[in-house]
C-alpha positions as CSV (number, residue, x, y, z in Angstrom):
1,X,89.2,74.2,125.6
2,X,86.9,75.9,123.1
3,X,87.8,76.7,119.6
4,X,88.1,80.4,120.5
5,X,90.9,79.6,123.0
6,X,92.8,77.5,120.4
7,X,93.0,80.3,117.9
8,X,96.3,81.8,119.2
9,X,97.9,78.4,119.0
10,X,96.6,77.8,115.4
11,X,98.3,81.1,114.4
12,X,101.5,79.9,116.2
13,X,101.5,76.7,114.2
14,X,101.0,78.6,111.0
15,X,103.9,81.0,112.0
16,X,106.2,78.0,112.7
17,X,105.2,76.3,109.4
18,X,106.0,79.4,107.4
19,X,109.5,79.7,108.9
20,X,110.1,75.9,108.5
21,X,109.0,76.2,104.8
22,X,111.2,79.2,104.1
23,X,114.2,77.7,105.9
24,X,113.8,74.3,104.2
25,X,113.5,76.0,100.8
26,X,116.6,78.1,101.5
27,X,118.6,75.0,102.5
28,X,117.6,73.2,99.3
29,X,118.2,76.2,97.0
30,X,121.4,77.2,98.5
31,X,123.2,73.9,97.8
32,X,122.3,73.9,94.1
33,X,125.3,75.3,92.1
34,X,124.3,78.3,90.0
35,X,126.3,80.4,87.6
36,X,124.5,83.6,88.1
37,X,122.6,85.1,91.1
38,X,120.6,82.6,93.1
39,X,117.2,84.2,92.9
40,X,115.5,81.4,94.8
41,X,117.7,82.0,97.8
42,X,117.0,85.7,97.6
43,X,113.3,85.1,97.8
44,X,113.7,82.8,100.8
45,X,115.9,85.4,102.5
46,X,113.3,88.0,101.9
47,X,110.6,85.8,103.4
48,X,112.8,85.1,106.5
49,X,113.6,88.8,106.8
50,X,109.9,89.6,106.8
51,X,109.2,86.9,109.4
52,X,112.0,88.3,111.5
53,X,110.9,92.0,111.5
54,X,111.6,94.3,113.4
55,X,114.9,92.6,114.3
56,X,115.9,92.2,110.7
57,X,116.1,95.9,110.4
58,X,119.3,95.7,112.4
59,X,121.0,94.1,109.4
60,X,119.3,96.3,106.8
61,X,120.2,99.5,108.6
62,X,123.9,98.5,109.0
63,X,124.0,98.1,112.7
64,X,125.0,94.5,112.1
65,X,127.4,94.4,109.3
66,X,126.5,92.6,106.1
67,X,128.7,90.6,103.8
68,X,129.0,87.2,105.3
69,X,126.3,85.0,103.7
70,X,126.3,82.3,106.4
71,X,126.2,84.8,109.3
72,X,123.5,86.9,107.6
73,X,121.4,83.8,106.9
74,X,121.7,82.5,110.4
75,X,120.7,86.0,111.8
76,X,117.6,86.1,109.7
77,X,116.6,82.6,110.9
78,X,117.4,83.5,114.5
79,X,115.3,86.7,114.3
80,X,112.4,84.8,112.8
81,X,112.6,82.2,115.6
82,X,112.8,84.9,118.2
83,X,109.5,86.2,116.8
84,X,108.1,82.7,117.2
85,X,109.2,82.7,120.8
86,X,107.5,86.0,121.4
87,X,104.4,84.8,119.5
88,X,104.3,81.7,121.7
89,X,104.6,83.6,124.9
90,X,101.9,86.0,123.8
91,X,99.5,83.1,122.9
92,X,100.2,81.5,126.3
93,X,99.5,84.7,128.1
94,X,96.3,85.4,126.1
95,X,95.0,81.8,126.8
96,X,95.7,82.2,130.6
97,X,94.1,85.6,130.6
98,X,90.9,84.3,128.9
99,X,90.6,81.4,131.3
100,X,91.1,83.6,134.4
101,X,88.0,85.7,133.5
């Protein structure tokens, strides 16, 4: 396996690490009691929403109703993980395609 064929998997690992970091940060920040708005949780949700695009647009457009914090957070994490699955399948396909030529 050459370094060129490992590149899709390196990006997959970076993708998973970004989601794990945002989810861990969100889990830590969400359990701290705050009097005002929880800005840290908002930043983590924005990161997860960006990592879950284009599926996150379903929440932002109103197709999936907002308002339930736990459900919305779970959806953003699920959308980000769905993109990891797509990314992994694409990396596998690219590697097989390169080795078949």
